[in-house]
C-alpha positions as CSV (number, residue, x, y, z in Angstrom):
1,M,-2.0,-41.4,-2.7
2,K,1.7,-40.9,-3.1
3,N,2.7,-39.7,-6.6
4,K,6.0,-38.6,-8.0
5,I,5.7,-34.9,-8.9
6,A,8.3,-33.3,-11.2
7,L,9.4,-29.9,-9.8
8,L,11.4,-27.6,-12.1
9,T,14.1,-25.5,-10.7
10,L,15.0,-22.7,-13.0
11,I,18.4,-21.4,-13.1
12,F,18.5,-18.1,-14.8
13,A,21.5,-16.4,-16.5
14,S,21.9,-12.6,-16.3
15,V,20.6,-12.2,-19.9
16,I,17.2,-13.4,-18.8
17,F,16.9,-11.0,-15.9
18,S,17.8,-8.1,-18.2
19,A,14.5,-8.9,-20.1
20,I,12.3,-9.0,-17.1
21,P,9.5,-6.3,-17.3
22,C,9.6,-3.9,-14.4
23,I,9.5,-0.2,-13.7
24,A,13.0,1.4,-13.7
25,S,14.3,2.5,-10.4
26,S,14.7,6.1,-11.9
27,E,10.9,6.4,-12.4
28,K,9.6,9.3,-10.4
29,R,6.0,9.6,-9.2
30,I,4.0,12.5,-7.8
31,A,0.3,12.9,-6.8
32,L,-2.0,15.7,-5.8
33,L,-4.9,14.6,-3.6
34,M,-7.9,16.9,-2.8
35,G,-10.7,16.3,-0.4
36,N,-13.6,18.7,0.0
37,A,-16.1,17.9,2.7
38,N,-17.1,21.0,4.7
39,Y,-19.1,23.1,2.3
40,T,-20.2,26.5,3.5
41,H,-23.4,26.4,1.5
42,G,-23.7,22.8,0.5
43,G,-23.6,20.7,3.8
44,T,-21.0,18.2,4.9
45,L,-19.8,15.0,3.3
46,K,-18.6,12.3,5.6
47,N,-15.8,10.6,3.8
48,P,-13.6,12.9,1.5
49,V,-11.1,13.7,4.2
50,N,-10.8,10.0,5.1
51,D,-10.5,9.1,1.5
52,V,-7.6,11.4,0.9
53,K,-5.8,10.1,4.1
54,G,-6.3,6.5,3.0
55,I,-5.1,7.2,-0.6
56,K,-2.2,9.2,0.7
57,I,-0.9,6.3,2.9
58,A,-1.2,3.9,-0.1
59,L,0.5,6.0,-2.6
60,K,3.4,6.8,-0.2
61,E,3.9,3.1,0.2
62,L,4.0,2.9,-3.7
63,N,6.7,5.4,-4.1
64,F,4.7,8.6,-4.8
65,V,5.6,12.0,-3.6
66,V,2.2,13.1,-2.2
67,I,0.8,16.6,-2.0
68,D,-2.6,16.7,-0.1
69,R,-5.1,19.5,0.2
70,I,-8.3,19.4,2.4
71,N,-11.4,21.7,2.2
72,C,-10.1,24.0,-0.4
73,D,-11.7,27.2,-1.6
74,Q,-11.7,28.0,-5.4
75,K,-8.4,30.0,-5.2
76,A,-6.6,27.3,-3.2
77,M,-7.8,24.6,-5.6
78,K,-6.6,26.5,-8.7
79,K,-3.3,27.3,-7.1
80,A,-2.7,23.7,-6.0
81,I,-3.5,22.4,-9.5
82,D,-1.2,24.9,-11.2
83,E,1.7,24.3,-8.7
84,F,1.2,20.6,-9.3
85,G,1.5,21.1,-13.0
86,E,4.8,22.8,-12.5
87,K,6.2,20.1,-10.2
88,L,5.0,17.4,-12.6
89,K,7.5,18.6,-15.3
90,N,10.2,16.9,-13.2
91,F,8.3,13.5,-12.8
92,D,7.5,10.6,-15.0
93,I,4.1,9.7,-13.4
94,G,1.4,12.2,-12.3
95,L,-1.7,11.3,-10.4
96,F,-4.6,13.5,-9.3
97,F,-7.3,12.3,-6.9
98,Y,-10.4,14.3,-5.9
99,A,-13.0,13.3,-3.4
100,G,-16.0,15.8,-2.9
101,H,-18.8,17.3,-4.8
102,G,-18.6,17.5,-8.6
103,I,-21.1,18.4,-11.3
104,Q,-21.5,18.8,-15.0
105,V,-23.2,21.7,-16.7
106,N,-23.7,21.7,-20.4
107,G,-21.3,18.7,-20.7
108,I,-18.5,20.3,-18.8
109,N,-17.3,18.9,-15.5
110,Y,-16.6,21.0,-12.5
111,L,-15.2,20.3,-9.1
112,I,-16.9,22.3,-6.4
113,P,-14.8,24.3,-3.9
114,V,-16.0,24.5,-0.3
115,D,-16.8,28.2,-0.6
116,A,-19.0,27.9,-3.7
117,A,-22.5,29.6,-3.4
118,L,-24.3,28.3,-6.5
119,D,-27.7,30.0,-6.6
120,N,-28.1,29.0,-10.2
121,E,-26.3,27.0,-12.8
122,K,-24.6,30.1,-14.3
123,D,-22.7,30.6,-11.0
124,V,-20.9,27.3,-11.6
125,E,-18.5,28.8,-14.2
126,Y,-17.5,31.5,-11.8
127,D,-17.5,29.7,-8.5
128,C,-16.1,26.2,-9.4
129,V,-13.0,24.7,-11.0
130,R,-13.1,22.9,-14.4
131,A,-11.9,19.3,-14.1
132,D,-10.1,19.6,-17.4
133,R,-7.8,22.2,-15.8
134,V,-6.1,19.1,-14.3
135,L,-5.8,17.4,-17.6
136,S,-4.4,20.5,-19.3
137,E,-1.7,20.9,-16.7
138,M,-0.8,17.3,-17.0
139,E,-0.6,17.5,-20.8
140,N,1.6,20.6,-20.6
141,A,4.0,18.9,-18.1
142,G,4.9,16.2,-20.7
143,S,4.9,13.5,-18.2
144,K,4.9,9.8,-19.5
145,T,1.7,8.6,-17.7
146,N,-1.0,10.6,-16.1
147,I,-3.8,9.3,-13.9
148,V,-7.0,11.2,-12.9
149,I,-9.3,9.7,-10.3
150,L,-12.6,11.4,-9.6
151,D,-14.7,10.3,-6.6
152,A,-16.8,13.3,-7.3
153,C,-20.2,12.1,-8.7
154,R,-22.3,12.7,-5.5
155,N,-25.6,14.3,-5.7
156,N,-25.6,18.1,-6.4
157,P,-26.5,19.8,-3.1
158,F,-27.4,23.1,-4.9
159,E,-29.6,21.8,-7.6
160,R,-32.8,22.2,-5.5
161,S,-32.7,26.0,-6.0
162,W,-31.9,25.9,-9.7
163,S,-34.3,26.2,-12.7
164,R,-36.4,23.2,-13.6
165,G,-35.1,21.2,-16.4
166,V,-31.4,21.8,-15.6
167,K,-29.7,18.4,-15.4
168,S,-26.4,18.4,-13.5
169,Q,-26.5,14.8,-12.2
170,G,-23.1,13.0,-12.1
171,L,-20.2,13.8,-14.4
172,A,-20.0,14.0,-18.1
173,F,-17.5,11.8,-20.1
174,M,-14.1,13.3,-20.7
175,D,-11.7,12.1,-23.4
176,A,-8.4,11.1,-21.8
177,P,-5.5,12.8,-23.6
178,S,-2.7,10.7,-25.0
179,G,-0.8,8.8,-22.2
180,S,-3.4,9.3,-19.6
181,I,-6.4,7.5,-17.9
182,V,-9.5,9.2,-16.3
183,A,-11.3,7.1,-13.7
184,Y,-14.8,7.9,-12.4
185,A,-16.6,6.6,-9.3
186,T,-19.6,5.7,-11.5
187,S,-20.7,5.8,-15.1
188,P,-21.4,9.1,-16.9
189,G,-24.5,10.9,-15.7
190,K,-24.9,8.7,-12.6
191,T,-24.3,9.5,-9.0
192,A,-22.1,7.8,-6.5
193,S,-22.5,6.9,-2.8
194,D,-20.5,8.7,-0.1
195,G,-20.5,5.3,1.7
196,S,-21.6,4.4,5.2
197,Q,-18.2,3.5,6.5
198,N,-14.9,5.5,6.8
199,N,-14.5,5.7,3.1
200,G,-16.7,6.1,0.0
201,I,-17.5,2.9,-1.7
202,Y,-15.4,3.8,-4.7
203,T,-12.3,4.8,-2.6
204,S,-12.7,1.7,-0.4
205,A,-12.4,-0.5,-3.5
206,I,-9.3,1.4,-4.7
207,L,-7.7,1.0,-1.3
208,K,-8.5,-2.7,-1.4
209,H,-6.7,-3.3,-4.8
210,I,-4.2,-0.6,-5.4
211,R,-1.4,-2.4,-3.5
212,T,-2.0,-5.7,-5.2
213,P,1.3,-6.7,-6.8
214,G,1.6,-7.3,-10.6
215,L,-1.7,-5.7,-11.7
216,T,-1.7,-3.2,-14.6
217,I,-3.7,-0.1,-13.8
218,E,-6.5,-1.3,-16.2
219,E,-6.6,-4.7,-14.4
220,M,-6.7,-2.9,-11.0
221,F,-9.6,-0.7,-12.0
222,K,-11.4,-3.8,-13.3
223,Q,-11.1,-5.3,-9.8
224,V,-12.4,-2.0,-8.3
225,R,-15.4,-2.2,-10.6
226,I,-16.2,-5.7,-9.5
227,S,-15.9,-4.7,-5.8
228,V,-18.1,-1.5,-6.3
229,E,-20.8,-3.3,-8.2
230,E,-21.0,-6.0,-5.4
231,L,-21.1,-3.5,-2.6
232,S,-23.6,-1.2,-4.3
233,Q,-25.7,-4.1,-5.6
234,K,-24.9,-2.9,-9.1
235,K,-26.4,0.6,-8.5
236,Q,-22.9,2.1,-9.0
237,I,-20.7,1.1,-11.9
238,P,-17.1,2.8,-12.1
239,W,-16.0,4.0,-15.4
240,E,-12.6,4.7,-17.1
241,S,-11.5,6.6,-20.2
242,T,-8.0,5.7,-21.2
243,S,-5.4,6.4,-23.9
244,L,-2.4,5.0,-22.1
245,K,0.5,4.1,-24.4
246,G,2.3,1.5,-22.2
247,K,1.8,-0.6,-19.2
248,F,1.7,1.0,-15.7
249,Y,1.8,-0.9,-12.4
250,F,1.1,0.8,-9.1
251,N,2.9,-2.1,-7.4
252,P,5.1,-3.9,-10.0
253,E,6.6,-6.2,-7.4
254,E,5.4,-9.4,-8.8
255,Q,6.6,-8.5,-12.3
256,R,10.1,-8.7,-11.0
257,G,11.5,-12.1,-11.0
258,V,8.9,-13.5,-13.4
259,V,9.8,-14.5,-16.9
260,I,7.0,-15.1,-19.4
261,I,8.1,-17.4,-22.2
262,K,6.0,-17.4,-25.4
263,K,5.4,-20.7,-27.2
264,Q,8.1,-21.7,-29.6
265,E,10.3,-18.8,-28.4
266,K,13.8,-19.8,-27.9
267,V,15.3,-18.3,-24.8
268,P,19.2,-18.5,-24.5
269,D,21.1,-19.5,-21.4
270,L,18.1,-21.0,-19.6
271,K,19.0,-24.2,-17.9
272,I,16.4,-26.6,-16.4
273,E,17.3,-29.0,-13.6
274,Q,14.6,-31.6,-13.0
275,K,14.3,-33.4,-9.7
276,Y,11.6,-35.5,-8.0
277,I,10.3,-35.6,-4.4
278,E,7.7,-37.6,-2.7
279,Q,4.6,-35.6,-2.0
280,D,1.1,-36.2,-0.8
281,E,-1.3,-35.1,-3.5
282,T,-4.5,-36.0,-1.7
283,P,-6.4,-32.9,-0.4
284,K,-7.5,-33.0,3.1
285,D,-11.2,-32.1,3.3
286,N,-11.2,-32.4,-0.5
287,R,-9.5,-29.0,-0.5
288,F,-6.1,-28.5,1.2
289,I,-2.8,-30.2,0.4
290,L,0.0,-30.3,2.9
291,K,3.3,-30.0,1.1
292,N,6.4,-31.8,2.2
293,N,8.1,-28.4,2.3
294,E,5.7,-27.3,5.1
295,T,3.4,-25.2,3.1
296,V,-0.4,-25.7,2.5
297,L,-2.0,-25.4,-0.9
298,D,-5.6,-24.3,-1.0
299,T,-6.9,-25.9,-4.2
300,K,-9.9,-23.8,-4.2
301,T,-8.2,-20.4,-4.3
302,G,-4.8,-21.5,-5.6
303,L,-3.1,-19.7,-2.7
304,I,-0.2,-21.2,-0.7
305,W,-0.2,-20.5,3.1
306,A,2.4,-21.0,5.8
307,V,1.5,-24.0,8.0
308,Q,1.4,-21.9,11.1
309,D,1.4,-18.3,12.2
310,N,4.4,-16.5,13.7
311,G,3.6,-17.7,17.2
312,K,3.3,-14.3,19.0
313,A,1.7,-10.9,19.0
314,I,3.4,-8.5,16.5
315,T,3.0,-4.9,15.2
316,W,1.6,-4.5,11.8
317,W,5.0,-3.1,10.6
318,D,6.8,-6.1,12.0
319,A,4.3,-8.4,10.4
320,N,5.3,-6.9,7.0
321,L,9.0,-7.4,7.9
322,F,8.3,-11.0,8.9
323,C,6.8,-11.8,5.6
324,K,9.6,-10.0,3.7
325,T,12.2,-12.3,5.4
326,F,10.1,-15.4,5.7
327,R,11.5,-18.4,3.8
328,G,8.8,-21.1,4.4
329,G,9.4,-24.1,2.1
330,G,12.6,-22.5,0.9
331,F,10.8,-19.9,-1.1
332,S,10.5,-16.1,-1.0
333,H,7.7,-13.7,-2.1
334,W,5.7,-14.2,1.0
335,R,3.4,-11.3,1.9
336,L,0.5,-10.3,4.2
337,P,-2.9,-11.6,3.0
338,T,-5.9,-9.5,2.2
339,I,-9.0,-9.7,4.3
340,D,-10.8,-11.5,1.5
341,E,-8.0,-14.1,1.3
342,L,-8.2,-14.7,5.1
343,S,-11.9,-15.0,5.0
344,T,-11.5,-17.9,2.5
345,L,-9.9,-19.9,5.3
346,Y,-12.8,-19.3,7.6
347,D,-15.0,-22.5,7.8
348,T,-17.4,-23.2,10.6
349,N,-17.3,-26.9,9.6
350,S,-13.6,-27.2,10.3
351,K,-11.6,-26.9,13.5
352,N,-7.8,-26.8,14.0
353,K,-6.1,-27.9,17.2
354,H,-6.6,-24.6,18.9
355,G,-10.3,-24.7,18.2
356,F,-10.5,-22.0,15.5
357,P,-12.7,-22.6,12.4
358,V,-10.0,-23.3,9.9
359,T,-8.4,-26.4,8.3
360,E,-6.5,-28.6,10.8
361,L,-3.5,-28.3,8.5
362,I,-3.0,-24.5,9.4
363,D,-1.9,-23.8,12.9
364,I,-3.5,-20.5,13.7
365,G,-2.8,-20.1,17.4
366,E,-4.5,-16.8,18.1
367,C,-7.8,-15.4,16.7
368,C,-6.6,-12.5,14.6
369,P,-4.0,-12.4,11.8
370,W,-3.1,-9.1,10.3
371,S,-4.1,-8.3,6.7
372,N,-2.3,-5.9,4.3
373,E,-5.2,-3.5,4.3
374,V,-5.1,-0.2,6.3
375,E,-8.0,1.7,7.9
376,S,-5.9,4.9,8.5
377,E,-2.4,6.1,9.0
378,E,-2.5,4.6,12.6
379,A,-4.6,1.4,12.1
380,A,-4.8,-1.6,10.0
381,Y,-7.3,-4.5,9.5
382,Y,-7.1,-8.0,10.8
383,F,-9.4,-11.0,10.4
384,N,-11.1,-12.3,13.5
385,F,-11.6,-16.1,13.3
386,N,-13.8,-16.0,16.3
387,T,-16.4,-13.8,14.6
388,G,-15.6,-14.3,10.9
389,K,-15.4,-10.6,10.4
390,R,-12.7,-7.9,10.0
391,D,-11.7,-5.4,12.5
392,A,-9.1,-2.7,12.9
393,H,-6.3,-2.4,15.4
394,R,-3.5,0.1,15.9
395,K,-0.4,-0.7,13.9
396,I,2.0,0.1,16.6
397,V,0.5,-1.8,19.5
398,G,0.8,-5.5,18.8
399,N,-0.9,-7.0,21.8
400,F,-2.8,-9.8,20.0
401,P,-2.7,-9.8,16.1
402,R,-0.2,-12.3,14.6
403,V,0.9,-12.9,11.0
404,L,0.1,-15.8,8.6
405,P,2.2,-15.4,5.4
406,V,0.6,-16.2,2.0
407,T,2.1,-16.5,-1.5
408,D,1.1,-17.4,-5.0
409,P,1.9,-20.8,-6.7
410,K,4.0,-19.2,-9.6
411,Y,6.7,-18.2,-7.2
412,H,7.2,-21.8,-6.1
413,Q,9.0,-22.5,-9.4
414,I,11.9,-20.4,-8.2
415,L,13.9,-21.1,-5.1
416,A,14.5,-18.1,-2.8
417,P,18.0,-16.8,-2.6
418,P,19.8,-17.8,0.6
419,I,19.3,-15.6,3.7
420,L,22.2,-13.3,4.2
421,D,24.3,-13.8,7.4
422,K,23.6,-11.1,10.0
423,N,27.4,-10.4,10.2
424,D,28.1,-10.5,6.5
425,P,30.4,-7.6,5.7
426,N,28.5,-6.8,2.5
427,R,25.1,-6.6,4.3
428,F,24.8,-2.8,4.3
429,F,24.9,-0.7,1.1
430,Q,25.2,3.1,0.8
431,K,22.7,4.4,-1.8
432,G,23.5,8.0,-1.4
433,N,21.9,11.0,0.3
434,G,22.4,9.2,3.6
435,V,20.2,6.3,2.6
436,V,21.6,2.9,3.7
437,L,20.1,-0.4,2.5
438,D,20.1,-3.5,4.8
439,K,20.1,-6.3,2.3
440,L,19.2,-8.8,5.1
441,T,15.8,-7.2,5.8
442,D,15.2,-5.1,2.6
443,L,14.8,-2.1,4.8
444,E,16.3,1.4,4.0
445,W,17.6,3.6,6.8
446,I,18.3,7.3,7.2
447,A,19.6,8.6,10.5
448,C,18.3,12.1,11.4
449,P,21.0,14.7,10.9
450,K,23.9,15.3,13.2
451,G,22.9,16.9,16.3
452,Y,19.3,15.8,15.8
453,S,18.9,14.1,19.1
454,C,15.5,15.4,20.0
455,L,12.1,15.0,21.7
456,R,10.0,12.2,20.1
457,D,7.5,14.6,18.6
458,Q,10.3,16.5,16.9
459,A,11.7,13.3,15.4
460,Q,8.2,12.4,14.1
461,I,7.7,15.8,12.4
462,Y,11.1,15.6,10.8
463,I,10.5,12.1,9.5
464,S,7.0,12.9,8.2
465,H,8.5,15.7,6.0
466,L,11.4,13.6,4.8
467,D,11.3,13.4,1.0
468,I,14.6,11.8,0.1
469,Q,14.5,9.3,-2.8
470,G,10.8,9.3,-3.1
471,G,9.5,9.6,0.4
472,G,7.5,7.0,2.3
473,W,9.6,7.2,5.4
474,R,8.4,6.4,8.9
475,M,9.8,5.7,12.4
476,P,10.9,2.1,13.0
477,T,9.6,-0.5,15.3
478,V,11.6,-2.0,18.1
479,E,12.1,-5.2,16.2
480,E,13.4,-3.3,13.1
481,L,15.9,-1.4,15.3
482,A,17.0,-4.6,17.0
483,S,17.7,-6.0,13.6
484,L,20.5,-3.4,13.3
485,Y,22.1,-4.3,16.5
486,Q,25.5,-6.1,16.0
487,K,27.4,-6.5,19.2
488,G,31.1,-5.3,18.7
489,V,30.6,-3.8,15.4
490,G,31.9,-0.2,15.1
491,Q,31.9,1.9,18.3
492,K,28.2,1.7,19.0
493,N,27.2,-1.9,18.0
494,I,25.8,-0.8,14.7
495,N,27.2,-0.5,11.2
496,P,29.0,2.8,10.8
497,Y,27.2,3.6,7.6
498,I,24.3,4.4,9.8
499,N,25.1,7.6,11.6
500,L,24.1,6.9,15.2
501,Q,25.1,9.9,17.4
502,G,24.4,8.6,20.9
503,F,23.2,5.1,21.8
504,E,19.4,5.5,21.9
505,V,16.9,5.7,19.0
506,W,13.2,6.3,19.1
507,S,10.7,3.6,18.0
508,I,7.2,4.2,16.5
509,E,5.7,1.8,19.1
510,I,4.0,3.0,22.3
511,T,2.5,1.2,25.3
512,N,-1.3,1.0,25.8
513,D,-1.1,4.0,28.0
514,G,0.9,6.0,25.5
515,R,4.5,5.7,26.7
516,P,7.0,5.5,23.8
517,F,9.6,2.8,23.3
518,Y,13.2,3.4,22.3
519,F,16.1,1.0,21.6
520,D,19.4,1.2,23.5
521,F,22.3,0.2,21.2
522,M,24.8,0.2,24.2
523,H,23.0,-2.7,25.8
524,G,21.0,-4.2,22.9
525,I,17.7,-3.8,24.6
526,S,14.5,-1.7,24.2
527,S,13.1,0.5,27.0
528,I,10.2,2.7,27.7
529,R,10.3,6.5,28.2
530,P,8.0,8.2,30.6
531,L,5.4,10.5,29.1
532,H,6.3,13.6,31.0
533,G,9.2,15.1,33.0
534,L,12.2,13.1,32.1
535,D,12.5,13.5,28.3
536,T,15.7,15.4,27.8
537,G,15.7,15.2,24.1
538,T,18.8,13.1,23.9
539,I,17.3,10.2,21.9
540,Q,17.9,10.2,18.1
541,G,15.3,9.7,15.4
542,F,15.8,7.2,12.5
543,A,13.6,7.0,9.4
544,V,12.9,3.6,7.7
545,R,11.0,2.2,4.8
546,F,10.9,-1.0,2.8
547,K,13.3,-1.0,-0.2
548,K,12.0,1.0,-3.2
């Protein structure tokens, strides 16, 4: 049935945008992550090291400076916490994450170092580290918001040798000082599972939700609680103690560009233009609606999908870039979907033209679209429409995953800004400290220092330690490098703001047999470097990240 649908196009004056809630660009974030797994006297835990690696990747993407410590003895733990407290004095947001053994004795929580030899409960005070040491350092630093996450409620491996009647199961409740939140893997006095996968159940849930745009930290932990309860069959219920004084978003992206207007509140300079289009309102299969603007609305989940995938294999990094620059239906704010979101499309009673079990309105031409969820620093998850399950694939070898962008309906009130022309003279912007923003792709670039033409491993080491303007840097993909190529621009076919020394730049991508790619700006093509023998160290390193 054809109905006339009123679409509101909102034209915002600058005064409106000045009121949009978002985190200021000057906000500085730092995190200390600890994972203790290999206990000298207490056995080995499977997941703490993986937990730290996963949280590290996520926090770097969320603009945190990250310090990580693995398998620390007592001295190393105390030193790291104290040094973190000193560094925190220069930051607005502090986060401490611990995965490993933790216990309570007489209502006091302790984190157990790997060298602890706890023959009885009295040894805890001398061999372990009090958890409130972290809170004390945070309070003394005077930072605006402090976050403590303890995945440390596993069974006490030393308790068997202790006196009968001593109860040390789980952690005790701690009051969160003003401006802070303390999050526990499970409720006070209970124990948490180390998990049967690569991460503990609690950390897995955090990694699932921490990148979700627009969630306050309290909302994020509510989603974590729901996921953990479901995975543990309600045997494990995460807990938080909070005294936060304001809103904090790990990923505030969706707060930007959204104006919330209260009832009867007059907002100046807001103009509304109303126009009508013909649109088919009848859902296909009683669920999906094909929009005239070539998007598909899922009436069950409220999500809006692109009508087709990108049409070719793509690396995970390029899949993110594709979504950032995608303008399906004339709108922006497209992103990679979660595994759960992709799984909602899986329907064995449906079949598209390629034979995959998904509505015929969505043209998925290959089995496996990327998700936004990562398994490790090297791999990310995709959803397999052949099996209806998720799997992991290396981020840098895109030999079969594709990308199917998704967005939320509230962004379809606001038309995307026009795509910048590739040769626009205002495309590149110098942000200082050698950082150059490409406004076409929203990528930020840094060329390795003058004379830093080098072996690929050297470039990787340099970039992994790069901490300019908040960190989160990595090597670029071939497609990202190709986006910089502008034939006839400057002396080297690249904007001169980006300090290219020669003509060749390393890529993060490698072939299946391990040979690295690089991009040649003289000819505008990518090439493959042999593994051994011919690498003369003449190729430059570039660092890249999405705009902070």
